[in-house]
C-alpha positions as CSV (number, residue, x, y, z in Angstrom):
1,M,-2.8,-19.2,14.3
2,A,-1.8,-16.0,12.4
3,R,1.7,-15.9,11.1
4,T,4.0,-12.9,11.4
5,R,4.9,-11.8,7.9
6,A,8.1,-10.0,7.1
7,L,7.3,-6.7,5.3
8,M,9.7,-6.7,2.3
9,I,9.3,-3.0,1.6
10,Q,11.9,-0.5,0.6
11,I,12.2,3.1,1.4
12,A,13.7,5.5,-1.1
13,T,15.5,8.4,0.3
14,G,15.3,10.2,-2.9
15,D,11.6,9.9,-3.2
16,P,9.6,13.1,-2.8
17,R,7.1,11.4,-0.6
18,P,7.7,11.3,3.1
19,I,8.9,7.9,4.6
20,G,5.6,7.4,6.4
21,R,3.6,7.9,3.1
22,Q,6.0,5.2,1.5
23,I,5.3,2.9,4.2
24,V,1.5,3.3,4.1
25,E,1.4,3.0,0.3
26,A,3.6,-0.2,0.3
27,V,1.4,-1.9,2.9
28,R,-1.7,-1.0,1.2
29,M,-0.3,-2.4,-2.0
30,K,0.7,-5.6,-0.4
31,I,-2.7,-6.0,1.1
32,A,-4.6,-5.1,-2.2
33,T,-2.5,-7.6,-4.1
34,G,-2.9,-10.3,-1.8
35,E,0.8,-10.6,-0.8
36,L,-0.4,-9.9,2.9
37,E,-3.7,-11.7,3.8
38,P,-6.3,-11.1,6.4
39,G,-5.1,-12.5,9.7
40,D,-1.3,-12.1,8.8
41,Q,0.6,-10.3,11.6
42,L,2.9,-7.5,10.8
43,P,6.2,-6.7,12.4
44,S,6.3,-4.7,15.5
45,V,6.8,-0.9,15.2
46,R,10.3,-1.3,16.5
47,G,11.0,-4.3,14.4
48,L,10.0,-2.5,11.2
49,A,11.8,0.5,12.0
50,Q,15.1,-1.4,12.6
51,Q,14.6,-3.2,9.3
52,L,14.0,0.1,7.4
53,T,16.4,2.1,9.6
54,V,13.9,4.7,10.4
55,N,12.5,6.4,13.4
56,P,10.0,4.1,15.2
57,N,7.6,7.2,15.5
58,T,7.4,7.2,11.6
59,V,6.4,3.5,11.6
60,A,3.9,4.0,14.5
61,K,2.3,7.0,12.6
62,A,2.0,4.9,9.4
63,Y,0.4,1.9,11.3
64,A,-1.8,4.3,13.0
65,E,-3.1,5.6,9.7
66,L,-3.5,2.1,8.2
67,T,-5.4,1.1,11.2
68,A,-7.7,4.1,11.1
69,E,-8.4,3.5,7.4
70,G,-9.4,-0.2,8.3
71,W,-6.5,-2.0,6.5
72,L,-5.0,-3.2,9.9
73,E,-6.5,-4.2,13.2
74,S,-4.9,-4.0,16.6
75,R,-5.2,-6.8,19.0
76,Q,-4.6,-5.9,22.6
77,G,-1.2,-7.5,23.6
78,L,-0.8,-9.3,20.5
79,G,0.2,-6.7,17.8
80,L,-1.1,-5.6,14.4
81,Y,-2.9,-7.8,11.9
82,V,-4.1,-7.3,8.3
83,A,-8.0,-6.6,8.7
84,P,-10.7,-8.7,7.1
85,P,-11.7,-7.3,3.7
86,R,-14.2,-4.7,3.5
87,Q,-15.0,-1.7,1.4
88,R,-12.9,1.0,3.2
89,L,-14.1,4.0,1.2
90,S,-17.6,5.0,-0.1
91,D,-18.2,4.5,-3.8
92,A,-18.1,8.4,-4.4
93,E,-14.7,8.6,-2.6
94,R,-13.3,5.7,-4.6
95,A,-14.5,7.4,-7.7
96,R,-12.9,10.7,-6.7
97,R,-9.6,9.1,-5.9
98,L,-9.6,7.2,-9.1
99,D,-10.3,10.4,-11.2
100,E,-7.6,12.2,-9.2
101,A,-5.0,9.3,-9.7
102,V,-5.9,9.2,-13.6
103,D,-5.4,12.8,-13.8
104,R,-2.0,12.8,-12.2
105,F,-1.1,9.8,-14.3
106,V,-2.2,11.5,-17.7
107,H,-0.3,14.8,-16.7
108,E,3.0,12.8,-16.1
109,V,2.6,10.6,-19.2
110,V,1.4,13.0,-22.0
111,P,4.6,15.1,-22.0
112,L,6.6,11.9,-22.8
113,D,5.1,11.9,-26.2
114,Y,4.2,8.2,-26.5
115,P,1.3,7.1,-28.7
116,P,-1.8,6.4,-26.6
117,A,-1.7,2.7,-27.6
118,T,1.7,2.3,-26.2
119,I,0.6,4.0,-23.0
120,Q,-2.5,1.7,-22.8
121,A,-0.4,-1.4,-23.4
122,R,2.0,-0.6,-20.7
123,L,-0.7,0.3,-18.2
124,L,-2.5,-3.0,-19.0
125,R,0.7,-4.9,-18.7
126,A,1.4,-3.3,-15.2
127,L,-2.0,-4.0,-13.9
128,G,-1.9,-7.5,-15.2
129,A,1.3,-8.2,-13.2
130,L,-0.5,-7.2,-10.0
131,V,-3.9,-8.7,-10.4
132,P,-2.8,-12.5,-10.7
133,R,-1.3,-12.3,-7.1
134,K,-4.8,-11.2,-5.7
135,R,-6.8,-14.3,-4.7
136,A,-10.5,-14.7,-5.6
């Protein structure tokens, strides 16, 4: 039997990203790192909206996007669950998104004037903190 998992996410009102985008990215990260596992039930739209004090329509749209992308699956009358793992994007799309993210990162970090070795060390440490949570 699947267990309902509380979504321990926070919404930052000062964040330039819309609230729905913050929800989508937080859920994706929790699934990608193994914090949410396949079969885990997510809180209801109304429940998460109350927890985050946001409009239920915002949560519904975020859940719909995650479902359309294959991160979540809807079970009629039962709710939303983390979908079994599968490659959600083509190899070309994954490569394009990685290049885009790296480009954004580089443009944000270079003006900070850190030596490349410091940037690489920090990046490896941040990635290392995420990967151990993911199960093999």
